[in-house]
N, C-alpha and C positions, 0 to 999 in steps of 0.2 A: 200322737204326741203333739202338744201345742207348740207353736213356734214363736220366737221373738218377732216383734213387729217394729218397723222403723218408720219414722214420720219426719217430713220436712214441709213446712208451710201448708199443713193439712188442717183445715178448720175442724175436722172430725177427730183429731188426735186427742188422746186422754190427757188429763192434767198430771204433771209430775207429782209424785208422792214420795220421792227419795231425794237425798242431796245430789247436787249436780255432779256429773262424772267428768273426768279429765282423761283424754286419750291421745294416742299418737298414731299416725298413719305413715307408712313408707310408700313413696312413689318410686317404684323400681321399673325402669324402662330398659328395653333391649330391642334394637333394630326397629324403632318406631312402634313398639308394642308395650303395653303396660301389664305388669303381673297382677292378677286378681285371683281370689279364692272363692269357691262356692261353699258357703257356710253350712255347717250341719244344723245350726239352731234355727235356720230360717229358710233354707233352700234358695237364698238370694246370693248374688255375687257381690263381693266387697273388695276394697283395697286391703292390703296387709296391715295389720295393726291391732291395737287393743288398749285396754285400760292401763293407767299408770298405777303401780303399787305404791302404798304409803312410804316405803323405805327406799325408793329409787328416784333418780333424776329423770328428766325427759329423755335424754340420750340413752341412759341405761335401759329404760322401758322400750325405746325404739330397737335397740340391739337385741333385747330379750324377745320381743314380739316377732321380729324378723326371723331369728334363729328358731323359735318354737314353731312358727307357722310354715316355714319354708325349708329349714335346714341351712339357709344361707347366712353368711357372716358379713355384717356391715363394715365397709372399709372407710366410708366417709358419708357425711350427711350435712345438708344445709336446709335451713328453714324455707319452706315453700309458702306457707301461709297459716293463719289462725282462723278457724271456722267456729264462730260463736253465736250464730243465729239462734235465738231462744226457741225457735220452732223445731230444732233438731232434737228429736226424742227417740228413746228406745223403750218399748213396753215388753217386759219379760213375761213368760208364761206364769210365773208366780204372782203376777199382779203388780209387781214393782214397775214404776215408770220413772225414768230419769232424763233430764236434759243433759246433753253432752257438749263439751267444748273439745275441739280436736286441733292439735298442732300437726300439720302435715309437713313431711320432710322429703326432699329429693335425695335419694339414697343410691350410693354406689356400693356394690357388693364385690367380695373377692371372687375371682373366677370359680366357676362351678361346672359340674358335668350333669347333675340331675337335681331336681327339686324333690324335697321330702314332704309329703302331705301329712299334716298333723291330724290329731283326733278332732280338731275344731273345723276341719275342712273335708269336703267331699272330693274336691278337685282343685288343682292349681293350674293356671293357664296364662300364657302371654297373649293378650288380645290387641290387635291393631288399634291405635288410638281412634281411627275413624269408625270403628265398629263398637266402641264402648257403650254407646247409648242404645244399642240393640239388645244388650243384656238386661235381665231383670236385676238391676242394682239395688242395694240397700239404699233407701231414700236418703238417709243421713249422709251418704257419700256423693249424692248428686252435686252439691255445690263445689266439692273438691274436684270432681271430674270435669265439671263445667269450667272451673278456673284453669285447670290444666289444659283443656282443649282450647280455651280462649287464648292462653299464653302461647300455645303452639300455632295459633292462627288457623285452626281447622275450620273449614267451611262446609256447608251442606252441599249435596249434589247440584242444587240449583245455583250455586255460587254465592249464596247468602251466608254471612257470618252466623254461626249457630247461636250466639248470645249477644 
């Protein structure tokens, strides 16, 4: 099965051939770790989120995506950042290629006892912030993760700021 491919600042990336996509991402943290999913369409790790449907608001999409992908219910959300670098692209197995603009939200969820893995995911996991860059992340999520780590003041083992 062909996989979706993600691109960020890659000169070898294909040219978009579809209208730009708009999506939301949920930054869900617990005890210094971030919730990520291993995607079925690419075997890559990614933050929780997805596309905004034509009939919903940004926050409705955020609530829906979190519920669909994790079983969790959003109790509050605040805008973390807008990620609109034109080099953020997704190439689908069908040949469609689109540029994506993503609004990332810091999200609080209602208390929970277990995560529910959706059909879109192979696995859900809380990963310590310091270990995020060791995962094979979807390239389109790199700027979001870098911004989060930068905001949290994470440094490399040598004591140098990561970005």
